[in-house]
Each structure stands twice: as C-alpha cells, then as structure tokens.
C-alpha positions as CSV (number, residue, x, y, z in Angstrom):
1,M,0.0,0.0,0.0
2,K,2.9,2.4,0.8
3,F,4.3,1.7,-2.6
4,L,1.0,2.7,-4.4
5,V,0.9,5.9,-2.4
6,F,4.5,6.6,-3.3
7,L,3.7,6.1,-7.0
8,A,0.7,8.4,-6.7
9,I,2.7,11.1,-5.1
10,I,5.5,10.7,-7.7
11,T,2.9,11.0,-10.5
12,V,1.3,14.2,-9.1
13,I,4.7,15.8,-8.6
14,F,5.8,14.8,-12.0
15,L,2.6,16.3,-13.6
16,I,3.2,19.5,-11.7
17,Y,6.8,19.7,-12.9
18,V,5.9,18.9,-16.5
19,E,3.1,21.5,-16.5
20,Y,5.7,24.0,-15.1
21,T,8.5,23.2,-17.5
22,V,6.7,22.2,-20.7
23,G,3.2,23.7,-20.2
24,G,-0.1,23.0,-21.8
25,I,-0.1,19.3,-20.9
26,V,-2.4,19.2,-17.9
27,F,-4.2,22.5,-18.0
28,R,-5.5,23.9,-21.3
29,R,-8.0,26.5,-22.5
30,N,-11.2,25.1,-23.8
31,A,-13.3,26.5,-26.6
32,T,-14.9,29.1,-24.3
33,G,-11.5,30.3,-23.0
34,N,-11.7,28.7,-19.6
35,I,-8.6,26.9,-18.2
36,I,-9.6,23.2,-17.6
37,F,-7.8,20.1,-16.3
38,H,-7.2,18.0,-19.4
39,W,-6.8,14.5,-18.0
40,V,-6.6,12.8,-21.4
41,G,-3.6,15.0,-22.2
42,A,-2.0,14.1,-18.9
43,I,-2.5,10.3,-19.3
44,D,-1.3,10.5,-23.0
45,Y,1.8,12.3,-21.9
46,L,2.6,9.8,-19.2
47,I,2.5,6.9,-21.6
48,N,3.9,8.8,-24.6
49,P,7.5,7.4,-24.1
50,L,6.2,3.9,-24.6
51,Y,5.6,4.6,-28.3
52,N,7.5,7.8,-29.1
53,A,11.3,7.8,-29.0
54,F,11.5,11.6,-28.8
55,L,11.3,11.7,-25.0
56,W,14.2,9.3,-24.7
57,N,16.6,12.1,-25.7
58,I,19.2,12.6,-23.0
59,K,18.1,16.2,-22.6
60,L,14.5,15.3,-22.1
61,L,14.8,12.5,-19.5
62,D,13.6,14.8,-16.8
63,V,10.2,15.0,-18.5
64,N,10.0,11.3,-19.3
65,Y,7.5,9.7,-16.9
66,I,8.8,6.1,-17.5
67,F,12.3,7.1,-16.8
68,M,11.5,9.1,-13.8
69,T,9.3,6.4,-12.3
70,F,12.1,3.9,-12.8
71,V,14.6,6.1,-11.0
72,S,12.1,6.8,-8.2
73,V,11.3,3.1,-7.7
74,I,15.1,2.4,-7.5
75,I,15.4,5.1,-4.9
76,Y,12.4,3.9,-3.0
77,H,13.7,0.3,-3.0
78,N,17.2,1.4,-1.8
79,L,15.8,3.6,1.0
80,N,13.4,0.9,2.3
81,N,15.9,-2.0,2.1
82,Y,19.2,-0.5,3.0
83,L,18.6,2.6,5.1
84,L,15.4,1.9,7.0
C-alpha cells in the first residue's frame, strides 16, 4: 500500500513539474476560453515514451515519466531495504 501511495505522489509531482516546464499538458484552455484540467492529455503524456522515441533524448529525460518512475522506484527500494 505504501508503494502505491508513493507512485501516486510521484505521479502528481511529475505532472506539476511537466506543467511548469513544458506547459499545456495538464491545463488547457477550452473553446470558451476557460482553463480546464485535461486528464486525457495528462495520461497521454505519461504513456507517450512507450511509443514515441522523442522523449528518450538525454536532454528530455527529466520530463519522461517512464524514466523518472524507474529512477524513483530504485530510490524507494534502496531507501526501504538499505537505510530503514
């Protein structure tokens, strides 16, 4: 259960970071000009590295969800097994 909470927190932090650095992924203007949460865009961006090689560029790894999740899981595993 702790691991799922950890992944949820990592996902939320990642989406905030991506929205701040890239922009227009999570929050977009709709046809009436209101800013809305675009959950389809958020999910699509999270899985985009699975079928698009562009985000595997060394300069873009900080906005690659698959890579950042992998690194976070390694850190989580090491903290739980070796330090705690």
